[in-house]
C-alpha positions as CSV (number, residue, x, y, z in Angstrom):
1,X,162.3,-3.4,50.9
2,X,160.8,-5.9,53.3
3,X,160.8,-9.7,52.8
4,X,158.4,-10.8,50.1
5,X,158.4,-7.4,48.4
6,X,160.6,-6.3,45.6
7,X,161.3,-9.3,43.5
8,X,164.3,-8.4,41.4
9,X,164.8,-10.2,38.1
10,X,167.8,-10.3,35.8
11,X,167.9,-7.7,33.0
12,X,165.3,-8.4,30.3
13,X,167.8,-9.3,27.6
14,X,169.3,-12.0,29.8
15,X,166.0,-13.8,29.7
16,X,166.7,-14.7,26.0
17,X,170.4,-15.4,26.3
18,X,173.8,-14.6,27.7
19,X,175.0,-11.0,27.6
20,X,178.8,-11.6,27.8
21,X,181.5,-9.0,27.4
22,X,180.2,-7.7,24.1
23,X,177.1,-5.9,25.2
24,X,173.8,-7.5,24.6
25,X,173.6,-11.2,23.9
26,X,172.8,-10.7,20.2
27,X,176.1,-8.9,19.8
28,X,178.1,-11.6,21.6
29,X,180.3,-13.3,18.9
30,X,179.6,-16.7,20.4
31,X,175.9,-16.2,20.1
32,X,176.1,-14.6,16.7
33,X,177.9,-17.7,15.4
34,X,175.8,-20.2,17.3
35,X,172.5,-18.7,16.1
36,X,173.9,-17.5,12.7
37,X,172.5,-14.0,13.3
38,X,172.7,-11.6,10.4
39,X,173.8,-8.0,10.7
40,X,170.3,-7.0,9.8
41,X,168.8,-9.0,12.7
42,X,171.4,-7.6,15.2
43,X,170.7,-4.0,14.1
44,X,167.0,-4.6,14.4
45,X,167.4,-5.9,17.9
46,X,169.5,-2.9,18.9
47,X,166.7,-0.7,17.6
48,X,164.1,-2.6,19.5
49,X,166.1,-2.2,22.7
50,X,166.5,1.5,22.1
51,X,162.8,1.8,21.4
52,X,161.8,0.0,24.6
53,X,164.6,0.9,27.0
54,X,163.2,4.3,28.3
55,X,159.7,2.8,29.0
56,X,161.2,-0.2,30.8
57,X,163.5,2.1,32.9
58,X,160.5,4.3,33.8
59,X,158.3,1.3,34.7
60,X,161.0,-0.3,36.8
61,X,161.4,3.0,38.7
62,X,157.7,3.2,39.2
63,X,157.7,-0.3,40.7
64,X,160.6,0.5,43.0
65,X,158.9,3.7,44.2
66,X,155.7,1.8,44.9
67,X,157.7,-0.8,46.9
68,X,159.6,1.9,48.7
69,X,156.4,3.6,49.8
70,X,155.2,0.3,51.2
71,X,158.2,-0.3,53.4
72,X,157.6,2.3,56.1
73,X,153.9,1.3,56.1
74,X,154.9,-2.2,57.0
75,X,157.3,-1.1,59.7
76,X,154.9,1.3,61.3
77,X,154.2,0.6,65.0
78,X,150.4,0.8,64.2
79,X,150.1,-0.5,60.6
80,X,147.1,0.9,58.8
81,X,145.7,-2.2,56.9
82,X,143.7,-0.2,54.5
83,X,146.7,2.0,53.4
84,X,148.9,-1.1,53.2
85,X,146.4,-3.0,51.0
86,X,146.0,0.1,48.8
87,X,149.7,0.4,48.4
88,X,150.0,-3.3,47.6
89,X,147.5,-2.8,44.8
90,X,149.8,0.0,43.5
91,X,152.8,-2.3,43.7
92,X,150.9,-5.1,41.9
93,X,149.8,-2.7,39.2
94,X,153.3,-1.3,38.7
95,X,154.7,-4.9,38.5
96,X,152.0,-5.9,36.0
97,X,152.7,-2.8,33.8
98,X,156.4,-3.7,33.9
99,X,155.8,-7.3,33.0
100,X,153.6,-6.4,30.1
101,X,156.2,-3.9,28.7
102,X,158.9,-6.5,29.2
103,X,156.8,-9.1,27.4
104,X,156.3,-6.6,24.5
105,X,160.1,-6.1,24.3
106,X,160.9,-9.8,24.4
107,X,158.3,-10.6,21.8
108,X,159.7,-7.9,19.5
109,X,163.2,-9.4,19.9
110,X,161.9,-12.9,19.4
111,X,160.1,-11.8,16.2
112,X,163.5,-11.1,14.7
113,X,164.6,-14.7,15.1
114,X,163.8,-17.6,12.9
115,X,162.1,-20.7,14.4
116,X,165.4,-22.5,14.3
117,X,167.3,-19.7,16.0
118,X,164.6,-19.5,18.7
119,X,164.9,-23.3,19.4
120,X,168.7,-23.0,19.5
121,X,168.5,-20.1,21.9
122,X,166.0,-21.9,24.2
123,X,168.2,-25.0,24.2
124,X,171.3,-22.8,25.1
125,X,169.3,-21.2,27.9
126,X,168.3,-24.5,29.4
127,X,171.9,-25.8,29.2
128,X,173.1,-22.7,31.0
129,X,170.5,-23.1,33.7
130,X,171.3,-26.8,34.2
131,X,175.0,-26.0,34.4
132,X,174.2,-23.7,37.3
133,X,172.2,-26.4,39.1
134,X,168.7,-25.0,38.4
135,X,165.8,-26.8,36.9
136,X,162.6,-25.6,35.3
137,X,159.6,-25.8,37.6
138,X,157.3,-26.9,34.6
139,X,155.2,-23.7,34.9
140,X,155.8,-20.5,33.0
141,X,159.2,-18.8,33.6
142,X,159.4,-20.1,37.2
143,X,162.6,-21.6,38.3
144,X,163.2,-23.8,41.3
145,X,166.4,-24.6,43.1
146,X,167.4,-28.3,43.1
147,X,166.2,-30.3,46.0
148,X,168.6,-30.4,49.0
149,X,171.1,-33.2,48.9
150,X,171.5,-35.8,51.6
151,X,174.1,-33.6,53.5
152,X,172.0,-30.4,53.4
153,X,171.4,-28.7,56.7
154,X,168.1,-29.2,58.3
155,X,165.6,-26.2,58.1
156,X,165.5,-24.0,61.2
157,X,163.1,-25.1,63.8
158,X,159.9,-23.1,64.3
159,X,160.6,-21.1,67.5
160,X,156.9,-20.7,68.1
161,X,154.8,-17.5,68.8
162,X,156.3,-14.7,70.8
163,X,159.9,-15.1,69.9
164,X,162.0,-12.8,67.8
165,X,163.8,-14.2,64.8
């Protein structure tokens, strides 16, 4: 898919914590111990995942299909603006539907955690992000890369109109 289209995010369960080698994060022994998750909580989370998984897969596929249909429109020698804008509306709607379903899934998982477990999980997530060199942008879920250091390469110069890059 062309630049700017098709933002791919990590799997939904990674938004709440590390997955590890033991399946989903809530079954990772380190997270089970750290959060003091009960067997009942873990079974409930497995059930929530099963309940939401098919819908999330279908909605992700719908988004990818909408983005796929947009690609040739953008590459066309004579782009049809009306068709492109209509397809962008379809992409936006598919993305919104996926985001809503994902939020429902995450909220259902979160509802199985105590307030202390949630705080611990959030702190763990922030620590992992900081260890990777990322920082929170201060708005929503958005993340920003750290600013370039003093030895970072200069951004490419703007070649101006009429050049191919």
